[in-house]
Every structure is written in C-alpha cells, then in structure tokens.
N, C-alpha and C positions, 0 to 999 in steps of 0.2 A: 422807286426803281428810276434811272436814268435812262431815258430813251434816245437822248441824242438831241441835237439842235437841227438836223438838216431838213430838207423838205417832208422826206419819207416818214421821219418821225414825229413832224408836226401833223402830217395827216393821220397817221396811226393814234397819236393821242386824240384828236379830233373825234376820229370814228369810235374810239375806246368811250369818251366822255357823250357822245349821241347814244351810244347803245346803252350805257350804264343808266343815263336819265331816263330813258325810255323804260328800262327794266323797273327801276324803282318805281316810276309811274304807273306802270301795269300792276305790280305789286299792290299798291296803294288802293287802287281802283277796284282791284278783285276782292278786297277786302274779306280774305279768308279768316276765321277765328282758330286759326292753326298754328301749333309751335314749331319752329326751326327743331329738328332731330340732327342732322348732320347731312354735312356735304362728301362727295367722293367716299361714301360709306362704303367699305367691303364685305363681302361675304366669302370666306374661305381663305382670310387673309388675316395679317396682324393690323392693329390700330397705326393710324399714321401720325405724324407730327402736327399736321394742322387739321385739315378736312381728314375725316375718317377715325377720330378719335372714339367712334362708338362702333366700328367694325367689328365682324365676329369670325373667329375661326370656324365657326359651322359653316357646311357646303350645301348647295341645294342638293340633295340625292335624287334620282330618278332613276329607277331600277337599281342596275348595277353599275351606273356612272355618276361621276360627281362634277358638279359644276360651279366655278368659281367668278366672281365679277366684282364690279365696283359700281354702285347705283350714284348719279350726278347728285341727286338731292331727296331727302325723306324728310317729310311734315308729318306732325302727328298730332293727335288730340292725347294729351300726354295722361289724362286723368283716366281715360278709357281704353289705353292703348290701341288706337286705332290710326292708321296711317296711309299715307299716300307716296307713291314713288313718282318723281319727277325726272324726266330725260330731257336733256336741252338737246335742240337741232339748230342747226345754222341755216335752216332753209326758212321759207315764208310760209308753208304750208304744212298741216300735219295730217295723220290718217284718223280719220273718223272709225269709232268702234264698228259701226255697219260695215266696213269694208276689210275688218280683219280676217274673215275666212278667206275673202277674195284675193288678198294679198299676201296671206300666209304670214300675218303678223305676228311674230313672235318675241321681240324684244321686250316690250314692256310688259305684257302678261309671264315672260319667265323671271321679271325682276320682280314684279307681284308675288309671285310664287316663292322667290328669296325671302322678301320681306316677311311674308306669312311662315314659312318653314324654318327658315334660317335664324330669323330674328324674334318669331312669336309674336308678331304684331298680328292684329285683325285687319285685314287691307280693305280699304272703302274706295282705292282709286288708283289709277296708273295713267299718267299723261305725257304727252309729247308736248314740249314747249317750245314755239318756233319763236327763235331770237330776232329773226329779220322781219319777222310778220306779226301780226296780232293774234294768232291764233293758238289756243291750247286745245288739246282734242287726245281722246283716248277712251279709257273704259272707267265709268264711275258706278257706284252702286247705289241704286234709288233710296232716298231717305235720307240721303247727304245733301241734297241741292244747296242748302243754306252755308254747310260748312265748305263746300267745295265752289263757291263763286257761281252757281247757276244765273244768277240773277245781274251779275255784273258786264255781261255783252261779250265776255272773252271765252264763255264755257258753253257750249250746246247743249241743252237739255234733251238732247236726241243721244247723246252719250250715256245718259244714265240708264240703267237696266236693273231689271229685277235680280234676285239672288239666284235663281235657277240660270238665267241667261250669263251672269256674272260667272258663276261656276263652269259653265260649258265653255267661256272663251279661255279660260284659263286651263282647263284641261285639254283644249284644241292645241294649245301652245306646248304643254306636256307631251300629247302625242307627236308632235312635228319634231321635236328634241328627239324623241326616240327613233323617229325615221332617219332624221340626219346622220345620228350616231351609227344605226345601222349600215347605213350607205357608206360610213367612213370605214367600218370595220371591214365590209366587203370589197373596199377599193373601187367603189360604184360612184363616178363622178359625172354622169350625163350631162350634156348641154341642154338646158331647159330653159330658154330665152322667156323674160315675161312678155306680155304684152306691151307693158309699160316701158318703151325703149328708152324713154327719159332718164330711166334709172343707171342704164349703163354708164352715164357721162360720170356719175359718181362712184363707180365701182374701182376698187383696188386691183382688180383683177383683170381688167379689160385688155390688158396688153398679152395675155395668155388664153385668154377665153375665145373659143371656136364660133361664137354666135354669128360673125359675118361670113363664115362659110357656109352657113344652113339658109336654104332658100326661104324667103319671105314665105309665111305660111298664108294659106289662102282657103280657109276652109279644110283641107285635108295636107298632110305632110308626110313625105316619104322618107324612109331612112336609106342612107346611104350603104 
C-alpha cells in the first residue's frame, strides 16, 4: 500500500517497521511450539476473506443470551486440539491473572470461554499482548509452561494456575457477564468509577460519564 511521500507518511512507515521488527523478534524469542490457527477469527459470524477463515457461526451462549465477537489471534497444538487466545493491546502493560478479580477482568476469560464452547477447543491459556512494551500476561494452565513460553522472559510463571483456579477465573467472567446483561435489561447504569483513574483516559464514554460530578471517595461516599 502506498502511504505517500510526505513527512507524516515517512514517520508512519518508520514506526510500523519498528513495531513489526519488534513483534517478529519477540515471537522468535518466545519460541512457542504452537501452530497458527487464525487471526480475526469470529464466533457468531461468517468466515472472512482474509483473517477469520476459521470463524464459526456458533455463539457463546450464557443462560438466555448470546454473545458474538472476534478474537485477535488463536494459536493451537493442532494434534491435540488445545488452544490459546491472544488479544493485542496498544499499551505497555497488561493485567496479571492475580488482578483479574480486583479489576473484574472479563474480556480475555470470555474469549477463552468462546474458544472452548463455540470452537470446541480445549483452552490452555488466554493472554493480553502489549504491543508497545515487552509484556504478555493473562491466564495460563499449569502443565503447559514449555508450550506457552514460560522460560522466555516474556511470560510470568505467576500467571500459571491449577485447573481449579483456571475454571474459577472463567466462571467469574461468566457471572460478570450475567450481571452486566441483567443491569442492561433493567436499565440500571450506575456511575461506579474505578479507583484506577488512569483508565478514564482511554474510555470512549468519558464525554457522557458523570464521574467528575461525584466527590472523591475518602473512606465513605454519600449518595446524592
């Protein structure tokens, strides 16, 4: 693709080359013995012309509601039908699995449930991949340290958990999804700002949020 010859285009091409070179180097150094399954692979939708050729029309069904989505990337151990979901982030840092409950981390666990229930794979992990940093992190199943690059310096061994904890993390996301759908159906949208104020910088709904109208919480909070 011709990105032009002006200064902005030159800077863009330089940045893209830098990030692509870093990405390739990181993949080589991680040295995972996994096979590529697909990128932009959807559940609840039709296959795409490029990425997403292995998409499925199966949806993730939770109780009486259905979820559709698209996974950035899936790698797998093809002979054993075991897979990992990878979600790319434009940040430098990622959320470790031990913080999932505190941050109510729902995205990657729901994607893992989709890989399991919509695609029929045995899930061995799900991770956030920071494109601007060196971190990968998320939720990995113990026993697959070698396959998931635990010795590469990119993946923390603290993110590997036993089967019971692994299942608990996934079910917690399922419950949070239930709560979210219940709130939507009831028209309940309380303003509940997180303690992590930095997250507001990246929120698409900052312009309509009432967060700034709520007094800073200092131990107790009073309702208006």
